[in-house]
C-alpha positions as CSV (number, residue, x, y, z in Angstrom):
1,X,185.3,106.2,68.0
2,X,186.7,103.4,70.1
3,X,190.4,103.7,70.8
4,X,190.9,100.0,71.5
5,X,192.9,98.0,69.1
6,X,190.9,95.7,66.8
7,X,191.9,92.1,67.1
8,X,190.2,90.9,64.0
9,X,193.5,90.5,62.1
10,X,194.9,88.2,64.8
11,X,192.1,85.7,65.2
12,X,192.9,82.2,64.3
13,X,196.7,82.4,64.5
14,X,199.1,81.4,67.3
15,X,200.9,84.7,66.7
16,X,197.7,86.5,67.3
17,X,197.4,85.1,70.8
18,X,200.8,86.4,71.7
19,X,200.0,89.8,70.3
20,X,196.7,90.1,72.2
21,X,198.5,89.1,75.4
22,X,201.0,91.9,74.9
23,X,198.6,94.6,73.8
24,X,196.6,94.1,77.0
25,X,199.3,95.8,79.0
26,X,199.7,98.9,76.9
27,X,197.0,101.1,78.4
28,X,198.2,100.5,82.0
29,X,201.7,101.8,81.0
30,X,200.2,104.9,79.3
31,X,198.1,105.6,82.4
32,X,201.3,106.0,84.4
33,X,201.0,102.7,86.4
34,X,204.5,101.6,85.5
35,X,207.3,102.3,88.0
36,X,208.9,105.7,88.0
37,X,212.5,106.1,87.1
38,X,214.9,106.3,90.0
39,X,216.8,109.5,90.5
40,X,220.0,109.5,88.5
41,X,218.9,106.4,86.6
42,X,219.5,106.8,82.8
43,X,218.7,110.0,81.0
44,X,216.2,112.5,82.2
45,X,213.2,111.8,80.0
46,X,211.6,115.2,80.6
47,X,213.0,118.5,79.7
48,X,215.7,119.6,82.0
49,X,213.5,122.2,83.7
50,X,212.3,120.4,86.8
51,X,209.5,117.9,87.4
52,X,206.2,118.4,85.5
53,X,203.2,119.7,87.4
54,X,200.6,116.8,87.0
55,X,197.8,119.2,87.8
56,X,198.5,121.4,84.9
57,X,197.3,121.2,81.3
58,X,199.1,118.9,78.9
59,X,202.2,120.3,77.1
60,X,201.2,118.2,74.0
61,X,197.5,118.2,73.2
62,X,196.5,114.5,72.7
63,X,194.5,115.3,69.6
64,X,197.5,116.9,68.0
65,X,199.9,114.0,68.7
66,X,200.9,112.0,65.6
67,X,203.6,109.9,64.0
68,X,205.6,110.6,60.8
69,X,205.3,107.7,58.3
70,X,209.1,107.8,57.7
71,X,209.7,106.8,61.3
72,X,207.7,103.6,60.9
73,X,208.3,103.0,57.2
74,X,209.5,99.5,57.9
75,X,206.3,98.6,59.7
76,X,203.9,99.8,57.0
77,X,206.0,98.1,54.3
78,X,206.1,94.7,55.9
79,X,203.5,92.0,55.5
80,X,200.7,92.1,58.1
81,X,200.1,89.4,60.7
82,X,196.8,88.6,59.0
83,X,198.3,88.3,55.5
84,X,201.2,86.3,56.9
85,X,198.7,83.8,58.3
86,X,196.7,83.8,55.1
87,X,199.8,83.1,53.0
88,X,201.3,80.6,55.4
89,X,204.3,82.8,56.0
90,X,205.8,83.2,59.5
91,X,205.1,86.8,60.7
92,X,207.9,89.2,61.5
93,X,208.7,88.9,65.2
94,X,210.0,91.6,67.5
95,X,210.0,93.4,70.8
96,X,207.6,96.3,71.4
97,X,208.7,97.3,74.8
98,X,207.6,96.1,78.3
99,X,205.8,98.3,80.9
100,X,209.1,99.5,82.3
101,X,210.8,100.4,79.0
102,X,212.7,102.6,78.5
103,X,213.4,103.3,82.1
104,X,214.5,99.7,82.4
105,X,216.5,99.2,79.3
106,X,216.3,95.5,79.6
107,X,212.5,95.4,79.6
108,X,211.9,95.1,75.8
109,X,208.8,93.0,76.4
110,X,208.1,89.5,74.9
111,X,208.8,88.4,71.4
112,X,205.6,89.0,69.5
113,X,204.3,89.1,65.9
114,X,204.7,92.7,64.7
115,X,201.9,94.6,63.0
116,X,202.4,95.3,59.3
117,X,200.7,97.2,56.5
118,X,198.6,100.3,57.0
119,X,195.5,98.7,58.7
120,X,197.5,96.9,61.5
121,X,200.0,99.7,62.0
122,X,197.3,102.3,62.3
123,X,195.5,100.2,64.9
124,X,198.7,99.7,66.9
125,X,199.5,103.4,66.9
126,X,196.0,104.2,68.1
127,X,196.3,101.7,70.9
128,X,199.3,103.5,72.3
129,X,197.8,107.0,72.3
130,X,198.7,108.3,68.9
131,X,195.9,110.2,67.1
132,X,197.4,111.3,63.8
133,X,199.6,110.1,60.9
134,X,201.6,112.1,58.5
135,X,202.4,110.4,55.2
136,X,205.5,110.5,53.0
137,X,204.1,108.0,50.4
138,X,201.1,105.7,50.0
139,X,202.3,102.2,49.2
140,X,202.6,98.9,51.2
141,X,203.5,95.3,50.5
142,X,201.6,94.4,47.4
143,X,200.8,91.0,48.8
144,X,198.3,92.6,51.2
145,X,195.8,93.3,48.4
146,X,197.4,92.0,45.3
147,X,197.8,95.7,44.3
148,X,198.4,99.0,46.0
149,X,195.6,100.4,48.2
150,X,193.3,103.1,46.9
151,X,192.9,106.4,48.7
152,X,189.4,105.2,49.8
153,X,190.9,102.0,51.3
154,X,193.6,103.9,53.2
155,X,191.0,106.3,54.5
156,X,188.9,103.4,55.8
157,X,192.0,102.0,57.6
158,X,192.5,105.4,59.3
159,X,188.8,105.7,60.2
160,X,188.6,102.2,61.6
161,X,191.6,102.9,63.9
162,X,190.3,106.4,64.8
163,X,193.3,108.2,63.3
164,X,193.5,111.4,61.4
165,X,195.6,112.0,58.3
166,X,197.6,115.0,59.6
167,X,199.3,115.8,56.3
168,X,201.9,114.7,53.8
169,X,205.4,115.5,52.4
170,X,204.4,114.6,48.9
171,X,203.0,117.9,47.6
172,X,206.1,119.9,46.4
173,X,206.4,122.7,43.9
174,X,206.3,120.2,41.0
175,X,202.5,120.0,41.4
176,X,202.2,123.5,39.9
177,X,202.3,124.2,36.2
178,X,204.6,127.2,36.0
179,X,203.1,128.3,32.7
180,X,199.5,128.4,33.9
181,X,200.2,128.9,37.6
182,X,197.6,126.3,38.3
183,X,197.9,122.8,39.5
184,X,198.4,120.3,36.7
185,X,194.9,119.2,35.6
186,X,193.4,115.9,36.6
187,X,194.2,113.1,34.1
188,X,192.0,110.0,34.5
189,X,194.5,108.0,32.5
190,X,197.4,108.8,34.8
191,X,198.3,107.4,38.2
192,X,196.1,108.7,41.0
193,X,199.2,110.0,42.6
194,X,200.5,111.9,39.5
195,X,201.4,115.5,40.2
196,X,198.8,118.1,40.4
197,X,195.1,117.6,40.8
198,X,195.4,113.8,40.7
199,X,197.6,113.8,43.8
200,X,195.5,116.5,45.5
201,X,192.4,114.4,45.0
202,X,194.2,111.3,46.5
203,X,195.3,113.2,49.5
204,X,192.0,115.0,49.9
205,X,190.3,111.6,50.1
206,X,192.5,110.8,53.0
207,X,191.1,113.8,54.8
208,X,194.3,116.0,55.0
209,X,194.0,119.6,56.0
210,X,197.7,120.2,55.5
211,X,199.9,119.3,52.5
212,X,203.5,120.1,52.0
213,X,207.0,118.9,51.2
214,X,210.5,118.5,52.7
215,X,213.8,119.8,51.5
216,X,214.7,122.9,49.6
217,X,212.6,125.2,47.4
218,X,215.3,124.9,44.7
219,X,218.2,122.7,43.8
220,X,220.2,125.8,42.9
221,X,222.1,128.3,45.1
222,X,220.8,131.3,43.2
223,X,217.7,133.4,43.0
224,X,217.7,133.1,39.2
225,X,216.8,130.2,37.0
226,X,219.1,128.0,34.9
227,X,218.1,126.9,31.4
228,X,219.7,123.8,29.7
229,X,221.0,125.2,26.4
230,X,220.4,121.9,24.6
231,X,216.9,120.8,26.0
232,X,215.6,124.2,27.1
233,X,214.6,122.6,30.4
234,X,214.3,125.2,33.2
235,X,215.7,124.6,36.6
236,X,214.0,127.2,38.8
237,X,215.9,129.3,41.3
238,X,214.6,130.5,44.6
239,X,212.8,133.6,43.3
240,X,210.6,131.6,41.0
241,X,210.0,128.9,43.5
242,X,209.0,131.4,46.1
243,X,206.3,132.6,43.7
244,X,205.3,129.0,43.0
245,X,204.8,128.0,46.6
246,X,202.9,131.1,47.4
247,X,200.6,130.3,44.5
248,X,200.1,126.7,45.6
249,X,199.4,128.0,49.1
250,X,196.8,130.3,47.6
251,X,195.1,127.5,45.7
252,X,195.1,125.2,48.7
253,X,193.9,127.9,51.1
254,X,190.8,128.4,48.9
255,X,190.2,124.7,49.5
256,X,190.6,124.8,53.2
257,X,194.1,123.2,53.2
258,X,197.3,124.7,54.7
259,X,200.5,124.5,52.6
260,X,203.9,124.1,54.3
261,X,207.4,123.2,53.9
262,X,209.6,121.1,56.1
263,X,213.2,122.5,55.7
264,X,216.0,120.1,56.3
265,X,219.6,120.9,57.0
266,X,220.6,122.2,53.6
267,X,218.2,125.1,54.0
268,X,220.8,126.6,56.4
269,X,223.4,126.7,53.6
270,X,224.4,130.2,52.4
271,X,223.5,131.4,48.9
272,X,226.2,131.3,46.2
273,X,224.8,133.7,43.6
274,X,227.2,135.8,41.5
275,X,224.3,138.1,40.6
276,X,223.5,138.7,44.3
277,X,226.8,138.7,46.3
278,X,224.9,140.4,49.2
279,X,223.3,137.0,49.8
280,X,226.6,135.2,50.5
281,X,226.1,135.7,54.2
282,X,222.3,134.9,54.1
283,X,221.1,131.5,55.0
284,X,218.6,130.1,52.5
285,X,215.9,129.6,55.2
286,X,216.2,133.3,56.2
287,X,215.4,134.4,52.6
288,X,212.6,131.9,52.1
289,X,210.8,132.9,55.3
290,X,211.2,136.6,54.5
291,X,210.1,136.3,50.8
292,X,207.1,134.0,51.0
293,X,203.7,134.8,52.4
294,X,203.3,133.5,56.0
295,X,199.5,133.3,55.4
296,X,200.0,131.0,52.4
297,X,203.2,129.1,53.2
298,X,203.7,127.6,56.6
299,X,206.8,126.2,58.4
300,X,207.0,122.7,59.9
301,X,210.0,122.4,62.1
302,X,212.1,119.3,62.3
303,X,214.0,119.8,65.5
304,X,217.0,117.7,64.5
305,X,217.3,119.0,61.0
306,X,216.9,122.7,61.9
307,X,219.3,122.7,64.8
308,X,221.7,120.5,62.8
309,X,221.7,123.0,60.0
310,X,222.6,125.8,62.4
311,X,225.7,123.8,63.4
312,X,226.7,122.8,59.9
313,X,227.0,126.1,58.0
314,X,229.3,128.5,60.0
315,X,230.2,132.1,59.7
316,X,233.3,132.5,57.6
317,X,234.9,135.0,60.0
318,X,234.1,133.6,63.4
319,X,233.8,129.9,62.3
320,X,230.8,129.7,64.7
321,X,227.1,129.4,64.1
322,X,225.6,132.8,63.2
323,X,222.0,131.9,63.1
324,X,219.6,131.2,65.9
325,X,216.8,128.7,65.1
326,X,215.1,129.8,68.4
327,X,215.0,133.4,67.2
328,X,213.5,132.3,63.9
329,X,210.9,130.3,65.9
330,X,210.0,133.4,67.9
331,X,209.9,135.6,64.8
332,X,207.7,133.3,62.7
333,X,205.7,131.5,65.4
334,X,202.4,132.3,63.6
335,X,203.4,130.3,60.6
336,X,204.6,127.2,62.4
337,X,202.0,124.5,61.8
338,X,203.8,121.6,63.4
339,X,206.9,120.0,65.0
340,X,208.7,116.9,64.0
341,X,209.8,115.8,67.4
342,X,213.1,114.2,66.5
343,X,215.6,113.8,69.3
344,X,219.4,113.3,69.2
345,X,222.6,113.3,71.2
346,X,225.2,115.9,70.1
347,X,228.2,114.4,68.3
348,X,231.1,116.3,69.8
349,X,233.4,115.0,67.1
350,X,231.5,116.8,64.5
351,X,232.9,120.0,62.9
352,X,231.0,122.3,60.5
353,X,232.3,124.3,57.6
354,X,232.3,127.8,56.3
355,X,232.7,129.4,52.9
356,X,236.3,128.8,51.7
357,X,237.0,126.6,54.7
358,X,237.6,122.9,55.2
359,X,234.9,120.3,54.5
360,X,232.6,119.1,57.3
361,X,234.2,116.3,59.4
362,X,233.3,113.9,62.2
363,X,230.0,112.5,60.9
364,X,226.7,114.1,61.6
365,X,225.9,116.9,64.1
366,X,223.6,114.6,66.1
367,X,223.2,110.8,66.7
368,X,219.7,109.4,66.6
369,X,220.6,106.1,68.2
370,X,222.8,105.2,71.2
371,X,223.8,102.3,73.3
372,X,221.0,101.9,75.8
373,X,223.1,99.1,77.4
374,X,226.7,98.2,76.5
375,X,225.5,95.8,73.9
376,X,222.1,97.2,72.8
377,X,221.7,100.0,70.2
378,X,218.4,101.7,70.4
379,X,216.6,104.7,69.0
380,X,216.4,107.8,71.2
381,X,213.0,108.4,72.7
382,X,211.5,111.8,72.4
383,X,212.8,113.9,75.3
384,X,215.8,111.8,76.4
385,X,218.5,113.2,74.1
386,X,220.4,116.5,74.2
387,X,217.8,118.1,71.9
388,X,214.8,116.9,73.8
389,X,216.1,117.7,77.3
390,X,217.9,120.9,76.5
391,X,220.9,122.3,78.4
392,X,221.4,121.1,82.0
393,X,223.8,119.1,84.2
394,X,222.7,115.8,82.6
395,X,223.2,117.2,79.1
396,X,226.4,119.3,79.0
397,X,226.7,119.0,75.2
398,X,223.2,120.4,74.5
399,X,223.1,123.4,72.2
400,X,222.2,126.5,74.2
401,X,220.1,127.8,71.3
402,X,217.7,124.9,71.8
403,X,216.0,124.9,75.3
404,X,214.5,121.4,75.2
405,X,211.2,120.2,73.7
406,X,209.0,120.8,76.7
407,X,210.1,124.4,77.2
408,X,210.0,125.1,73.4
409,X,206.5,123.8,73.0
410,X,205.2,125.6,76.0
411,X,206.8,128.9,75.1
412,X,205.9,129.1,71.4
413,X,202.5,130.8,70.9
414,X,199.8,128.8,69.2
415,X,200.4,125.5,71.0
416,X,196.9,124.3,70.2
417,X,197.0,125.1,66.5
418,X,200.0,122.9,65.5
419,X,200.7,119.2,65.3
420,X,203.3,117.3,67.4
421,X,204.7,114.5,65.2
422,X,207.0,111.8,66.6
423,X,209.8,110.9,64.3
424,X,213.2,109.3,64.1
425,X,215.1,108.8,60.9
426,X,216.7,105.8,62.6
427,X,213.4,104.3,63.8
428,X,213.6,101.1,61.8
429,X,216.0,98.6,63.5
430,X,216.4,96.3,60.5
431,X,216.5,92.5,61.0
432,X,218.4,92.9,64.3
433,X,215.5,94.8,66.0
434,X,212.4,94.9,63.8
435,X,210.2,96.1,66.6
436,X,212.2,99.2,67.2
437,X,210.2,101.7,65.1
438,X,206.9,100.9,66.7
439,X,208.5,100.6,70.2
440,X,209.9,104.1,69.6
441,X,206.5,105.5,68.7
442,X,204.9,103.9,71.8
443,X,207.5,105.1,74.2
444,X,207.7,108.6,72.7
445,X,203.9,108.9,72.8
446,X,203.9,107.9,76.5
447,X,206.7,110.4,77.3
448,X,205.1,113.3,75.5
449,X,201.6,112.7,76.8
450,X,203.0,112.6,80.4
451,X,204.2,116.3,80.2
452,X,202.2,118.9,82.0
453,X,202.8,122.7,82.2
454,X,205.1,123.4,85.1
455,X,203.9,125.6,87.9
456,X,204.6,129.3,87.4
């Protein structure tokens, strides 16, 4: 399909003329025609392992490059340019980055109307080299259609833009009926996104080959379940939930869909289970990976959340991290179905905690925004932070357990079988910088697609 952005939404509005003028320069920037960064200027946007070899194959396969919905949630939620014109409402205006951004931090580009809603956002992402989209929900501004879009309509928006639905974070264990060990049956009277078969059918219509969820398997710290003595409601522990996710994985595998989870920081917490004191020094993620079937239950790695979790939950004796995410990556490489490429600068004021120790202090382990100029706060582009670049002279605070995105991607077997998904929790810039999330997606895509395997 054509990768050029459709301009049909912009016809007939002055805002559209400005947008078309801007979009015309995107492909040149992606083709590498913009100026190269000067030595020592800003952060090294690569990997900390020397310059890329432009004659080698790409580190990130273009067909596998996507954006996580959460990173651009403000854009899909706002009114589109076309609907703004139809309703007589001024469109949201913002800066999408000029041809020299981010190497020139002042080149934010002209003030232009910003794409909104699924159709326009998909077309914009396609225009800057993105080929996939991973959902976390399925709504937009109701004024677009007078209602929420159907799965068929969202699928058409994807197809029109030439994007693929990479997957979703909507399909958690609650989609399984623990009594029957089957998905909750379809209910025509319920919402099309009700748990079970209704939600599966909605996501299947979007064309997803991967479905999963983020967070923990269980809200408990125990293997066993808890039963409310008054209501009888069961809160399932890790042992039951491990059986549940394997069963969902089995059901989905029979339908040609991979099941996965996206562990966030709390998965690195230790168990607190009186019935199993031997787990008091075991991180939850270790137990989950060892006690679920890797053929049925895959692992999607959020670079920031996993390496943050390592720093948060410390050994009670040494007060240091006692788990290597990189070792887990090497051990479980076959089950890794994707990366959330989320960069950050290490917060040196942060201090983790340990069992019986003081609480965490100093904020979060990593910052996802920084001062690009003394007065301009911006999201960190993929590859320019401590996580993305890895240890090196320009990044003395980088965690030695995380070698940088380029090295990590090139040295984890199965590169062509997993997705590479751009994300920043801090993508949306609010009213001060409403163009930030789409600007971040564009610049991150350009950076990632520029990487080539280094000469051996």
